[in-house]
N, C-alpha and C positions, 0 to 999 in steps of 0.2 A: 504666451498665455493672453487671452482676451477677457476683460472684465466687462460684463454687460451692466449698464446703468440706464434703466428705462428703455428708450428707443435708441440710445447711443451706445457705442462700444469704444473703449479706450484701450490702447495697447499698453500692456504692463509687463515690464521685465522684473521678475521676482528677485533677481540677484543684484539689483541696484536701485537707488533712489530716483524717482521720476522728477521730483521738483523740491525746492525748498522755499521758493517765493512764487507769487502769481506770474512774475515776469518770465520765469522758467517755462511756464505753460504756454504763454503767448509765443515764445520763441520756437515752440515745436511746430508751428505752422498754422494755416488757416483753420484746420479742424479744431484747434485749441484756442481760437481767438477769444471765446467767451468763457474760458475755463479759469478756475482758481485752484490754488494749491492747498489741499486739505489732507493731513496725515501722509505727506510726501507723495500724494497722488494728484494728478490733474483731474478735476471734476467740473463738469459743465455747470454753468451758473446762468440760466436764462434771465434771471433778474438779479439785481445787486442789493446790498443792504441799503444803499442810499435811495433806491427806487421805492423802498417800503417805508420810508420815514414819514412822520407827520400823520399818524393814524388818529381818527376821531376820538378814540378812547384814551388818548394820551399815553398809551403803552407802546414801547418799541416793538415794531413788527419785524418779521424775519422772512427771508426768501426760501421757500420750499417748492421745488419743481419750478413752474413758471408763475407761481402765485405768491402774493404777499400774505402771510398768515400771522395772526396774533402770536406773540411769543409764548403765551400761556393759553393754548386752545382748550375748549371745554373737554372734559374727559370723563370716562366711566369711572365709578368709584373704585373699581378693582384695578385700574391702571395707574401708573405713575404719571404725575403731571409733567408738563414740559416747561422749561425756563430757558432764558438766554443767559449763558455764563458771562460774568464780567470780563471785559477785554482790556488789555494793556493799552492805555490811551496813546502811548508812543508808537504802537504797532498798527493802530486802526487806520484804514484808508478807505476811500470810496471804491477801490477795486476789490475789497474783501467782502465775501458773502457772510452775513450774520448767520451763525450756526446755531440751530435749535437742537437741544439735546434733552433726553429724558432725565428727570430729577431722581437719580439713584445714588447710592453711596459710592462715589468715585470722584476723583479729581476732574474738574471740567476739561482740562487739556487732554485727558485720556478717553474722551468720548468721541464717537464717530458721528459724521453729519447725517442728516436725513437722506433717505433714498430719493433720487431725482427721477421724476416721471412726467409724462405729458399731463397738462392741465385739461380741464373740461370734462373729466370723468373721475369717479372715486379711485384713489390710488390703491385702496385695499378695503376688504370687508373683514377678513380673518387674519390672524398673525401669519398663517401659512402663505398668504398672498405676498408677503414681504421677504420671503426666503431667497428670492432670485439673486439678491445681492450678497448672499453668503456671509452676512454679518450679524445674524441673529436679530434682525429688526422685528418690531411688533407694531400692531395696528392700533392707532388712537384716532377716533373720529375721522376715518377714511384716509389717514396719512400714516406712512411708515416711519417710525422713529427707531433709530439704531441703538443697539445695546452697547454697553461700555467696551472701549477698545483697549482693555488692560493686558491682553495676552496676544497682541498682534505679532506677526512674524513674516519673514520672507523665506527663510530656510530653517531646517531643523535645529541648527546650532543656535539660532536666536532664542530658543526655548530653554536651554540649559540653565541660564542664570535665574530662572524663575523659581527654582527650588529643587530639592532632591527628587520629588515626584515627577519632574520633567526631564530628568536625565534619561536619555534614550527615548524621549518622547518624540512626537512628530508635529511638523507644521502642516496643517490641513486647511486648505482654503483660507490661508493667511491668518489662521488662529492656532495657537499652541495647544496641543492635546497632550495630557500627561502620559507617562509610561503606563500602558494598560495593565501592568502587573500591580501597580500601586494605587491606582484609582479606577475602580471597576465601572464598566459601561452600564448605563441605565437600560433596563429592558424596555421594550415597547409597552405603552400603557395597555391595561386590560380592563374590560368592562366589569361593572360591579357584580354581574350575574355569573361571570366565569368562575370556574373552579379548577383546582389542580389535585390530582390523586397522588398523595405521598406514598412512596415505596421505600421503606427503610429496614435494613437488616439489623436485628438485635442479636448480639453475640457475647460470649464469655470473653472477658478482657484478657484472660490468661491463655485458654486453649483456642480461642477464636471460633469455637463451635457455635452454630446457631442455637438460639434458645426459643423454644416453643411455649405457648400458653402464657406469655407475660401480659398481665392486665395493664391497659394503657388508657389514660384520659387525655383528651386534646383540650388544652386550656388557653384562654385569652391571656395575653401578656399582663394585663392589669388585674387579672383574677389571681391574686398572689397565693391563695390557698386552693385554687381550682375547685371552688365551691359549686360553680355552674359550668361544667365541661360542655363543649359543643358536640362532642362525640366520645364514645367509649368503645374500644376494640381490644383484641388480643392478637399476639403474634401467631401466624399461621404455621402449618406443618414444616415450612422451610425457614421459619424464624423471621419472617418479614411482617412488618406493619403495613397494611394497605388501607388508607383512609383518605377520602376526599375532603378538601378544605377550600374556602374562598381563595381566589388567586392572590389577593392582597393580604392574606391572613398573617397576623403577627402574634406569636405566642410560643407555647412550649408543650412538650409531652411529659406526662407524669407516669413513670413506669414502676410497677410494684410486683414483686415475686418473693415469696418467703425465703428462697434460696440465695437471694442477692440483696445488696444494699439498694434501697429505693433511689430512683434517679429522676432528675429533671433535665430533659434534653431540649435546649433552646434552638428553635428554627432560625435559619439565616434570614437576613433582611430581605433578600430577594429569593423567592421560591423558583427553582428551575421549572421550565415548561413541562418537562417529562416527569417531574416529581421525584426523581432519583436523588436521595440525600446520602451523606456519609453514614457509615454504620454507627450504632449506639453500643458502646462497650459497657457491660454491667460487671460490677466487682462483687465477688463473693463476700459474705458478711465478715469473714475472718481476714480477708485481704487488706482491708483498710487498717485493721489493728496491726497487721504485720508491716504495712507501709509506715505507719506511725512509729513502730518500734525501730525500723531501719533508719528512721530520721531522728531518733532520739526524742520522740514526743509521746504524749499520751492523748488518746482521743477524748475530747470534751463532748459529751452527749447533748449539750445545749447548743452546739454549733453545727455548721454544715461544712461541706468540702467542695472543691472545684477541680475539674479536669478541663484544661483549655488547650485547643490545638490551633496554632496560627497557620493560615494559608494565604497564598497570593490570590489574585482575582481569577486565576485559572484552576484553583483547587489544589495547587501544589504546596506541600508543607514548607514552612519558612524557618530556616535556621537564623540565629542572630537576632532574635526578637525578645523583648522584655515585656512582662505584664506588671502593671503597677496599680495600686489602689490606696487611697488615703484612709480606707475603712479597715484595713488590716491593723492588728495591734500586736503586742508582745506575746500573746498566746497563739497567734496565727503562725503557721509554718508554711513558708513558700518554697517550692521546689521546681526544678526543671529535670527533664528526663534525658539522660545520655546513656547510650549503649543499653537501652531498655531498662535502665535502673534510675530511680529518683535520686536526686542529690540536692542538698541545701548549699553546697559549696560552689555550684555552678550558677552563673548569673544571667544566662540567656538560653534560649531554646537551641537544641541540637538539630540534626538533619530531619527528624520526624516532627519538629515544631511543637512538642508537648511541654506543658508545664502546669502548675496548679497550686492549690492551697489546701491545707488541712486546718481545721478549727477556725474557719472564717466566721465572723459574726453573722447571725441570722438577719435577714432583711433583704433590701434591694441593694445589690452590690454594683458599684460603678468601676469599670476596669479600663485603664488606658493601655494601648498597645503601640510600642515604638521599636523601630529598627535601630539597633545600637550603632552600626557603622556610619549611617547617614543622618541620625537624629530625626528621621522622618516619622511623624506621628501617623500611624496607619489608620487608627480609629479609636473611638471611645464607645463602649457599649455597656449595657446594664443587664443583669440577670438576677433571678431570685435565688437566695440561699436559705435553705430550711434546715432546722436541726435534724440530724440523722440521715439526711439526703446527700447525694453527690450531684452537683450541677455539672452538666457536660455541654460544651459549646465549641463549635468550629468557627473561628473568627477570621473574617476577611476584611480588607481595606474598605474605606468609605467609597460611596458611589461618586463618579465624576460629576 
């Protein structure tokens, strides 16, 4: 594998350490005579920390590329400032390059050095100009500054110790990527003017038959009573809701039909580009009473109910998941579904990933989702609970 750094290329063996001291780099031959050891890699250092000493502003300067730069260069207000981390006096030497790192929340020793390029011309204009080094660098005043080096790796096995979300993860371009089942990939950004046409089947929760003519409001998430819907539609002859929304829309659908318990269907954090979403199950008005009776409870008309379905990032149902909320109380009945039947004695989801609550306090409900076996916290989300309504949500892990 060859790692490109500016106009230079360094041979890098992903399966072993390249250096531990500057002397290890010099010993590799004439091509590495001006190199220093940074993060176990030999990096070219056209100037040295000592070459940059004695600045007129009495601030310690640092070597970036072939130029001595102030340790705290001017910056755009939206960018993190740069600082020189304190170094161990016992380890400092004239052969070490002063490393300038972005001031972000990470230990100084976990930060990567700036990208090295030829002087005499701007190193970058946009953040995208800095991606050639595959370290997530960003552009501050024409200089590429590297992102924190907290998830560095050489092989896939290096990532396992980072936590359960990294089990079966991958080492990609020397950075650990979590298992894509447990941390979902971010979609490409969309323009503000783009839209997605949602297409959702509405069906009977028992017979699974499509339901036509269901009146539906499209509501902003913060419009808790859906007083100002952005659209109003009804299910068509095939039982589908077809409605365009902004690509970045966050909200829910309010469905009402005299034959069924009214429902609030919360849209996922990321809308698929094709608009195809999981079906919305509606419960007959007597079904909830029967559900409560089977669980030894009585419906409180001042409260609402929830049906939650846990999925991985690929839309597959998740067994072995718990839902938890500090907002439930002694009147609330929590259940999980096993063999198509609700149960209060079961403590986690079965193969279809279903669970929920009866008699949940009305308001904004915050729910945590955790994998029991690994203790991995998949996500925390919020939904609206209304008296006499059932809130339906398909829940996926957080974005990576």
